[in-house]
C-alpha positions as CSV (number, residue, x, y, z in Angstrom):
1,M,-5.8,14.4,-8.6
2,S,-2.2,13.3,-10.0
3,A,-3.5,12.0,-13.7
4,F,-3.6,15.8,-14.4
5,L,0.1,16.7,-12.4
6,E,2.2,15.5,-15.6
7,H,4.0,19.1,-15.9
8,E,5.5,18.1,-12.3
9,A,6.2,15.1,-12.2
10,A,10.6,15.8,-13.9
11,T,10.5,17.9,-11.3
12,Q,9.0,16.1,-8.3
13,A,11.2,13.0,-9.9
14,G,14.5,15.1,-9.3
15,P,16.7,14.7,-6.0
16,L,16.7,18.3,-5.3
17,F,13.0,18.5,-4.7
18,N,13.0,15.3,-2.6
19,I,16.2,16.8,-0.4
20,R,14.2,20.1,0.2
21,R,10.8,17.9,0.8
22,Q,13.3,16.4,3.6
23,L,14.8,19.3,4.8
24,F,12.6,22.2,4.7
25,Q,9.0,20.6,5.0
26,S,7.5,19.2,7.8
27,V,4.4,17.0,7.6
28,P,1.4,19.1,9.0
29,P,-0.6,18.1,12.1
30,I,-3.7,15.9,11.6
31,P,-6.5,18.0,11.7
32,S,-8.8,18.1,15.1
33,D,-11.9,17.1,13.4
34,V,-10.1,13.8,12.5
35,S,-11.7,11.2,14.6
36,L,-11.7,7.0,14.4
37,V,-14.2,6.9,17.0
38,G,-16.2,3.9,16.5
39,K,-14.5,2.6,13.7
40,T,-11.8,-0.6,12.8
41,A,-8.9,0.0,11.0
42,L,-6.2,-2.7,9.8
43,V,-2.4,-1.9,9.3
44,T,-0.2,-4.0,7.9
45,G,3.9,-4.4,9.0
46,A,2.0,-3.2,11.6
47,N,5.0,-4.1,14.6
48,V,7.9,-1.9,13.4
49,G,8.4,1.3,12.0
50,L,6.3,3.5,10.2
51,G,3.9,0.2,10.6
52,L,3.3,0.3,14.0
53,A,3.8,4.6,14.3
54,C,0.8,4.6,11.8
55,A,-1.1,2.0,14.3
56,R,-0.4,4.0,17.2
57,H,-2.0,7.8,15.4
58,F,-4.9,5.6,14.3
59,L,-5.6,4.5,17.8
60,A,-4.8,8.0,19.6
61,L,-7.3,9.3,16.8
62,G,-10.0,6.7,19.1
63,A,-9.9,3.4,16.8
64,S,-12.3,1.4,18.6
65,R,-10.3,-1.9,16.8
66,L,-7.2,-1.9,15.3
67,V,-6.0,-5.3,13.4
68,M,-1.5,-5.6,13.3
69,A,-1.2,-7.8,10.6
70,V,2.5,-9.1,11.0
71,R,4.7,-11.7,9.8
72,T,5.4,-13.2,13.3
73,V,2.7,-13.2,15.7
74,S,4.7,-13.4,18.8
75,K,6.9,-9.8,17.7
76,G,3.5,-8.5,17.1
77,E,1.9,-9.3,20.4
78,V,4.9,-8.0,22.1
79,E,4.2,-4.4,20.4
80,A,0.3,-5.2,20.8
81,A,0.9,-5.7,24.4
82,K,2.1,-2.1,24.9
83,L,-0.2,-0.5,22.6
84,R,-3.4,-2.3,24.7
85,R,-1.6,-0.6,27.8
86,A,-1.8,2.8,26.5
87,F,-5.3,2.5,24.9
88,P,-6.7,0.0,27.0
89,D,-10.4,1.1,25.7
90,A,-9.4,-0.5,21.9
91,Q,-10.0,-3.6,20.8
92,I,-6.0,-4.9,19.8
93,D,-5.5,-7.6,17.1
94,V,-2.9,-9.5,15.8
95,W,-3.3,-11.4,12.9
96,P,-0.5,-13.2,10.8
97,L,0.4,-12.5,7.3
98,D,3.1,-13.2,5.0
99,L,2.9,-11.5,1.6
100,A,5.2,-14.2,0.4
101,K,2.9,-16.6,0.4
102,P,0.2,-15.4,-1.9
103,A,-2.3,-18.6,-1.4
104,S,-1.6,-19.9,1.8
105,S,-1.1,-16.3,3.8
106,V,-2.8,-13.7,2.3
107,R,-6.0,-15.1,0.9
108,A,-6.3,-17.0,4.6
109,F,-6.0,-13.7,5.8
110,A,-8.4,-11.7,3.5
111,A,-11.1,-14.7,4.5
112,R,-10.5,-14.4,7.9
113,C,-11.3,-10.4,7.5
114,A,-14.1,-11.2,6.1
115,R,-15.1,-13.5,8.8
116,E,-14.9,-10.6,11.4
117,L,-14.4,-7.8,9.6
118,G,-17.6,-7.2,7.6
119,G,-18.2,-10.6,5.4
120,P,-21.5,-11.8,4.8
121,E,-20.5,-14.1,8.4
122,S,-20.3,-11.1,10.3
123,P,-23.3,-8.8,9.7
124,G,-23.2,-5.1,10.8
125,R,-19.7,-4.7,11.3
126,R,-17.2,-3.3,8.9
127,L,-13.5,-2.2,8.0
128,H,-13.2,1.4,7.8
129,V,-9.7,1.7,6.4
130,A,-6.8,-0.6,5.1
131,V,-2.8,0.9,5.5
132,L,-0.8,-1.7,3.2
133,N,2.2,-0.5,4.7
134,A,4.4,-4.3,4.7
135,G,6.9,-3.7,2.2
136,L,10.7,-5.0,1.5
137,G,13.5,-4.9,-0.6
138,K,16.3,-7.8,-1.3
139,H,19.7,-7.3,-2.2
140,S,19.5,-10.7,-4.2
141,F,17.0,-12.4,-6.4
142,V,15.1,-14.7,-4.3
143,R,11.8,-16.6,-4.8
144,T,9.1,-16.7,-3.0
145,P,8.2,-20.5,-1.7
146,E,4.3,-20.9,-3.2
147,G,2.4,-20.5,-6.3
148,H,4.0,-18.6,-9.4
149,K,6.6,-18.6,-7.3
150,R,7.8,-15.1,-8.0
151,E,11.0,-12.7,-7.1
152,T,10.4,-12.0,-3.5
153,T,10.5,-7.7,-3.7
154,L,8.3,-8.3,-6.7
155,Q,5.4,-10.6,-4.8
156,V,5.9,-8.8,-2.1
157,N,5.4,-5.1,-2.5
158,Y,2.9,-5.4,-5.6
159,L,1.9,-8.5,-6.4
160,S,0.2,-9.8,-2.8
161,T,-0.8,-6.2,-2.0
162,A,-2.6,-5.8,-5.3
163,L,-4.7,-9.2,-4.5
164,L,-4.7,-7.9,-0.8
165,G,-6.1,-4.8,-2.1
166,L,-8.3,-6.4,-4.4
167,L,-9.8,-8.3,-1.6
168,L,-10.6,-6.1,1.0
169,L,-12.8,-3.9,-1.3
170,P,-15.7,-5.1,-0.7
171,L,-15.6,-5.0,3.2
172,L,-14.2,-1.2,2.8
173,K,-17.5,-0.5,1.3
174,P,-20.8,1.6,3.0
175,A,-22.5,-0.5,5.5
176,T,-26.3,-0.2,4.7
177,T,-27.0,-1.0,8.6
178,T,-24.8,-1.4,11.3
179,A,-24.5,-3.8,14.3
180,T,-27.2,-0.8,16.2
181,G,-29.3,-0.8,13.3
182,T,-28.0,2.5,11.9
183,T,-26.0,3.6,8.4
184,D,-22.6,3.9,7.9
185,A,-21.9,5.5,5.1
186,A,-19.0,7.1,4.9
187,A,-16.9,5.9,2.1
188,G,-14.0,3.5,3.2
189,R,-10.5,4.2,2.8
190,L,-7.7,2.0,0.8
191,T,-3.9,3.8,1.3
192,I,-1.0,1.5,-0.1
193,I,2.0,2.9,1.1
194,T,4.8,3.4,-2.0
195,S,7.6,5.5,-2.0
196,D,9.5,8.5,-3.8
197,A,12.0,5.8,-5.7
198,A,8.9,5.2,-7.5
199,L,9.1,8.6,-9.2
200,G,12.2,7.8,-11.7
201,A,11.4,4.7,-12.0
202,T,10.9,2.8,-15.9
203,W,9.8,0.1,-17.5
204,P,11.5,-3.1,-18.1
205,A,13.7,-2.1,-21.0
206,S,12.5,-5.9,-22.5
207,V,9.1,-4.5,-22.9
208,S,8.0,-2.3,-25.5
209,A,5.4,0.0,-25.0
210,G,3.6,-0.7,-28.3
211,A,3.5,-4.6,-27.7
212,V,0.1,-3.3,-25.2
213,R,-1.4,-7.3,-25.2
214,T,2.1,-8.8,-26.8
215,G,5.6,-9.5,-26.6
216,R,7.1,-10.1,-23.7
217,G,5.7,-9.8,-20.1
218,I,5.7,-6.8,-17.2
219,L,5.6,-9.4,-14.6
220,D,8.2,-12.0,-16.5
221,A,10.8,-9.3,-17.1
222,L,10.6,-8.4,-13.9
223,D,11.2,-12.0,-12.9
224,D,14.5,-12.7,-14.4
225,P,17.6,-13.6,-12.5
226,A,19.8,-12.7,-15.5
227,H,18.6,-8.9,-15.2
228,F,17.6,-8.7,-11.1
229,E,19.7,-5.7,-10.1
230,A,18.0,-4.8,-6.2
231,F,17.2,-1.1,-5.9
232,P,15.9,-0.8,-9.3
233,Q,14.0,-3.7,-8.7
234,Y,12.6,-1.9,-5.5
235,C,11.8,1.4,-7.4
236,R,10.0,-0.4,-9.9
237,T,7.9,-2.6,-7.7
238,K,7.0,1.3,-5.9
239,M,5.9,2.3,-9.2
240,L,3.7,-0.4,-10.3
241,A,1.7,-0.3,-7.0
242,V,1.3,3.5,-7.7
243,A,-0.3,2.2,-11.3
244,F,-2.4,-0.6,-10.2
245,A,-3.9,1.7,-7.7
246,A,-4.3,4.4,-10.6
247,K,-6.2,1.7,-12.4
248,L,-8.0,0.6,-9.9
249,A,-9.7,3.9,-9.1
250,A,-10.2,5.0,-12.6
251,D,-11.3,1.7,-13.6
252,V,-13.4,-0.6,-10.5
253,V,-14.5,1.5,-7.8
254,S,-16.0,4.5,-7.5
255,P,-14.7,7.6,-4.3
256,D,-18.2,7.3,-2.9
257,D,-17.4,3.7,-2.2
258,V,-14.0,3.2,-1.2
259,V,-11.0,6.2,-1.8
260,V,-7.6,4.2,-3.4
261,N,-5.1,6.6,-3.2
262,T,-1.0,5.6,-2.9
263,C,1.2,7.1,-0.2
264,N,4.9,8.3,0.2
265,P,6.2,9.2,3.0
266,G,9.6,10.1,2.6
267,A,12.6,9.1,3.7
268,T,12.2,8.0,7.8
269,K,14.8,6.8,10.5
270,G,14.8,3.2,12.5
271,T,12.0,1.6,10.1
272,A,12.8,-2.1,8.5
273,F,13.3,-0.6,5.4
274,L,16.8,-2.4,5.0
275,S,15.5,-5.7,6.1
276,G,16.0,-7.6,3.3
277,V,19.0,-6.3,2.1
278,D,22.2,-8.5,2.8
279,S,24.8,-5.9,1.9
280,W,26.4,-4.2,4.4
281,A,27.8,-1.3,2.3
282,V,24.5,-0.9,0.7
283,K,23.1,-0.5,4.4
284,A,25.6,1.5,5.5
285,V,24.8,4.1,2.3
286,F,21.5,4.4,3.2
287,R,21.9,4.3,6.7
288,T,23.9,7.3,6.4
289,L,21.1,8.9,3.8
290,F,18.6,8.2,6.3
291,A,20.1,9.9,9.5
292,V,21.3,13.4,7.7
293,L,17.2,13.6,5.7
294,G,15.1,10.7,7.6
295,R,12.3,11.5,9.7
296,Q,11.1,10.2,13.1
297,P,8.5,7.4,11.9
298,A,6.0,9.1,14.5
299,D,6.2,12.1,12.0
300,A,6.5,10.4,8.7
301,A,3.6,8.1,9.6
302,R,1.5,11.5,9.8
303,A,1.7,11.0,6.2
304,Y,-0.4,7.5,6.0
305,V,-2.7,9.5,8.4
306,H,-3.0,12.5,5.9
307,A,-3.6,9.8,2.9
308,S,-6.1,7.2,4.6
309,L,-8.1,9.9,6.7
310,V,-7.6,13.9,5.8
311,L,-7.0,14.0,2.1
312,G,-10.8,13.8,0.3
313,K,-12.1,12.0,-3.1
314,E,-10.0,14.4,-5.2
315,S,-7.1,11.8,-4.1
316,H,-8.3,8.6,-5.1
317,G,-6.2,7.4,-7.8
318,S,-3.7,9.6,-7.1
319,F,0.3,9.5,-5.6
320,T,0.4,11.2,-1.8
321,D,2.0,12.1,0.8
322,W,0.6,15.3,3.0
323,K,-1.1,16.6,-0.2
324,V,-2.0,14.8,-3.9
325,R,1.8,14.5,-5.9
326,S,2.2,13.3,-9.5
327,W,2.4,10.0,-10.3
328,P,5.6,8.8,-11.4
329,V,7.1,10.0,-14.8
330,A,6.7,6.7,-17.2
331,L,3.0,6.4,-15.7
332,Y,2.2,9.8,-18.2
333,G,1.5,10.4,-22.0
334,A,0.4,7.3,-24.5
335,A,3.4,5.2,-23.9
336,G,2.7,5.1,-20.1
337,R,-1.0,4.8,-20.1
338,A,-0.7,1.3,-22.7
339,M,2.3,0.0,-20.1
340,M,-0.5,0.7,-17.4
341,D,-3.0,-1.3,-19.0
342,K,-0.8,-3.7,-19.8
343,L,0.6,-4.0,-16.1
344,W,-3.7,-4.6,-15.5
345,D,-4.3,-7.3,-17.8
346,E,-1.5,-9.6,-16.5
347,T,-1.4,-8.8,-12.7
348,L,-5.6,-9.3,-13.0
349,A,-4.5,-13.1,-15.0
350,E,-1.9,-13.3,-12.2
351,L,-4.1,-13.0,-9.3
352,G,-6.8,-15.4,-11.0
353,F,-9.1,-12.7,-12.6
354,A,-10.1,-14.1,-16.1
355,S,-11.4,-10.3,-16.8
356,E,-11.9,-6.8,-15.5
357,A,-15.5,-7.9,-15.3
358,D,-14.5,-11.0,-12.4
359,V,-13.1,-7.8,-10.6
360,L,-15.5,-5.8,-10.6
361,Q,-18.1,-8.7,-9.8
362,A,-15.7,-9.3,-6.5
363,V,-15.5,-6.0,-5.7
364,H,-19.1,-5.4,-5.5
365,K,-20.5,-8.1,-4.2
366,Q,-22.6,-7.4,-1.1
367,A,-20.5,-8.2,2.0
């Protein structure tokens, strides 16, 4: 587990480690005994890049039903049509999901999942694996249109992703009975996609580690236009996702019910990573970097499959690629744990949970 790999954190956060990993290590093939036959999978951001490549991998592994969560349904349907031709036996659905709209879109999407994939209104059905892949990096400070109207990178990469993960957990838990009357006792899988950019991220300088439940909040510090820096913001939001998954795994859900982890695909060619970047200079730098170091989406997306299907309970709460890696440096030690606790409290309040007890009640309700 990542919790015990602090001694590796500084090395894995360094550029040389990641350059070697990109140039000289390949994502291993998927073991031949991995199968999604008869199972339902969900992927967000599934119409482009890594999300689309992951969707194709899941279908190739025999997924009976795939839900492609996309911001624009018409674009999603274009890719879904190609997948339906390639995998005619699978049910492939395209559902709208805009992570910039936590109230009108994220909660509505989760409610639809509950109706159709395993909630009280769809007895005998179950969601087996969810990969929360959608994310972005904004070059300028832009607020989201609803809710707390947070900065867009913070809302999409962290807050809405955390909210969706919490809302999907009850649907991922083992089912006592299925539509055929059999038992489906395998643990569900929730994988949140992060980035190696998280490894060297730091907590906002204006937030004191000692002021665990007092002083300026982490979320407010990352929502300050006066101190906004695009790439550090992206790195920090990805680190927050790692911290959230770690707390979720430690405090809320057992790996016997749902294995929760985060996954780093590494630098990848041809993805939508730069879609929210306005600066041509920044785009040029990253395109050059990805051209030299990047893997093809189909190769990088195998890391998603390793995290969500191959790795076992040992990956619960961990930061992974095709193996368990260390968390970001900033999450270790007494100060790191104090900041993770502070972030957890703030996040629950932001998402409308009065306490951790409310989260436990929501997660462990009868799906």
